[in-house]
C-alpha positions as semicolon CSV with decimal commas, in nm:
position;residue;x (nm);y (nm);z (nm)
1;X;9,528;4,730;20,155
2;X;9,496;4,401;20,346
3;X;9,517;4,058;20,175
4;X;9,137;4,046;20,162
5;X;9,092;4,395;20,017
6;X;9,133;4,454;19,646
7;X;9,072;4,769;19,447
8;X;8,722;4,802;19,305
9;X;8,850;4,914;18,964
10;X;9,120;4,780;18,738
11;X;9,460;4,947;18,768
12;X;9,553;5,181;18,484
13;X;9,775;5,061;18,202
14;X;9,717;4,686;18,207
15;X;9,731;4,499;17,879
16;X;9,429;4,281;17,791
17;X;9,624;3,974;17,904
18;X;9,716;4,140;18,234
19;X;9,355;4,257;18,285
20;X;9,229;3,900;18,249
21;X;9,490;3,770;18,490
22;X;9,418;4,051;18,736
23;X;9,045;3,972;18,728
24;X;9,112;3,598;18,772
25;X;9,343;3,652;19,070
26;X;9,107;3,905;19,230
27;X;8,806;3,676;19,188
28;X;8,999;3,386;19,339
29;X;9,087;3,591;19,648
30;X;8,724;3,700;19,686
31;X;8,575;3,354;19,631
32;X;8,808;3,186;19,878
33;X;8,739;3,434;20,157
34;X;8,413;3,255;20,243
35;X;8,581;2,914;20,231
36;X;8,855;3,034;20,464
37;X;8,594;3,169;20,707
38;X;8,412;2,834;20,696
39;X;8,733;2,646;20,774
40;X;8,800;2,874;21,070
41;X;8,444;2,825;21,193
42;X;8,475;2,446;21,176
43;X;8,813;2,455;21,352
44;X;8,657;2,649;21,639
45;X;8,326;2,461;21,660
46;X;8,291;2,297;22,003
47;X;8,167;1,968;21,856
48;X;8,466;1,931;21,619
49;X;8,690;1,650;21,752
50;X;9,034;1,769;21,863
51;X;9,222;1,569;21,596
52;X;9,001;1,715;21,320
53;X;9,037;2,063;21,473
54;X;9,416;2,024;21,468
55;X;9,421;1,915;21,102
56;X;9,175;2,184;20,994
57;X;9,398;2,447;21,156
58;X;9,681;2,319;20,937
59;X;9,455;2,368;20,635
60;X;9,370;2,720;20,753
61;X;9,741;2,803;20,774
62;X;9,791;2,683;20,415
63;X;9,480;2,863;20,288
64;X;9,587;3,187;20,457
65;X;9,926;3,160;20,286
66;X;9,758;3,086;19,950
67;X;9,530;3,385;20,002
68;X;9,832;3,606;20,074
69;X;10,018;3,479;19,766
70;X;9,720;3,552;19,540
71;X;9,697;3,899;19,692
72;X;10,070;3,959;19,635
73;X;10,044;3,852;19,269
74;X;9,742;4,079;19,224
75;X;9,926;4,365;19,392
76;X;10,226;4,312;19,163
77;X;10,003;4,340;18,857
78;X;9,826;4,645;18,995
79;X;10,142;4,830;19,097
80;X;10,369;4,774;18,799
81;X;10,478;5,137;18,787
82;X;10,534;5,174;19,161
83;X;10,611;4,833;19,318
84;X;10,494;4,797;19,676
85;X;10,619;4,589;19,965
86;X;10,307;4,371;19,961
87;X;10,356;4,266;19,598
88;X;10,525;3,950;19,473
89;X;10,862;4,065;19,332
90;X;10,971;4,021;18,973
91;X;11,269;3,802;18,898
92;X;11,584;4,011;18,900
93;X;11,789;4,060;18,589
94;X;12,163;4,067;18,602
95;X;12,469;3,850;18,604
96;X;12,487;3,495;18,731
97;X;12,504;3,466;19,111
98;X;12,759;3,198;19,190
99;X;12,733;3,254;19,567
100;X;12,355;3,203;19,564
101;X;12,394;2,900;19,338
102;X;12,645;2,744;19,578
103;X;12,436;2,799;19,892
104;X;12,122;2,660;19,728
105;X;12,317;2,350;19,626
106;X;12,408;2,302;19,995
107;X;12,046;2,357;20,102
108;X;11,925;2,113;19,837
109;X;12,158;1,846;19,973
110;X;12,026;1,907;20,326
111;X;11,661;1,892;20,211
112;X;11,725;1,569;20,017
113;X;11,884;1,416;20,326
114;X;11,586;1,532;20,531
115;X;11,358;1,370;20,273
116;X;11,530;1,034;20,325
117;X;11,511;1,066;20,704
118;X;11,143;1,158;20,697
119;X;11,063;0,861;20,471
120;X;11,242;0,628;20,715
121;X;11,069;0,789;21,014
122;X;10,727;0,745;20,854
123;X;10,800;0,372;20,807
124;X;10,898;0,347;21,175
125;X;10,564;0,504;21,268
126;X;10,350;0,245;21,089
127;X;10,249;0,078;21,416
128;X;10,103;0,413;21,536
129;X;9,912;0,513;21,220
130;X;9,573;0,401;21,355
131;X;9,616;0,563;21,697
132;X;9,802;0,891;21,631
133;X;9,840;1,162;21,368
134;X;10,218;1,119;21,367
135;X;10,260;0,928;21,040
136;X;10,027;1,172;20,864
137;X;10,219;1,470;21,002
138;X;10,551;1,323;20,891
139;X;10,401;1,259;20,547
140;X;10,294;1,626;20,534
141;X;10,651;1,723;20,624
142;X;10,768;1,506;20,334
143;X;10,539;1,706;20,105
144;X;10,680;2,030;20,247
145;X;11,033;1,902;20,192
146;X;10,949;1,818;19,830
147;X;10,814;2,174;19,796
148;X;11,136;2,313;19,947
149;X;11,339;2,111;19,695
150;X;11,123;2,249;19,412
151;X;11,172;2,608;19,536
152;X;11,545;2,568;19,588
153;X;11,587;2,409;19,245
154;X;11,416;2,712;19,093
155;X;11,641;2,951;19,289
156;X;11,954;2,753;19,196
157;X;11,863;2,735;18,828
158;X;11,775;3,104;18,817
159;X;12,097;3,199;18,996
160;X;12,300;2,979;18,760
161;X;12,209;3,164;18,443
162;X;12,269;3,518;18,340
163;X;11,947;3,714;18,333
164;X;12,059;4,014;18,137
165;X;11,788;4,167;17,929
166;X;11,894;4,123;17,565
167;X;11,948;4,444;17,370
168;X;11,672;4,540;17,125
169;X;11,728;4,408;16,774
170;X;11,914;4,641;16,545
171;X;11,728;4,786;16,249
172;X;12,031;4,752;16,026
173;X;12,200;4,423;15,933
174;X;12,528;4,343;16,109
175;X;12,842;4,435;15,922
């Protein structure tokens, strides 16, 4: 199944909540397919100025990634009993991962330093903001860096806590 193909029927065994989410994700993928095609068409139109074409291609890259992520979430819901490689994975359960926590802390420091450098670079580019795309592109990189920090913070926080599934409650009171 490609990122634009979704099953025609609901997968077996979904709860009502999961069914609603599955339908929502599937509908989003379907509804955005036309928008993505329109973006591609505009990016390739001969009368689209080169700067606009360049920026629209960046949007297409993002929209393609969004489309893939929606597909992977839908696939995860639809394949709960037999996870597939094209599905978004569940969070692992298990003990704290100190090694992962430590490496993400290092990456976070690097991304925060990059954030400072990009901010300074964008200020240096002010004289060029009306003649080039450079300041805009650096600003987009700042947004990406903020996203990287958000992702790494999630990974660090998840790695820092134990994710053991708690045992089911006992039917008898503790002695």
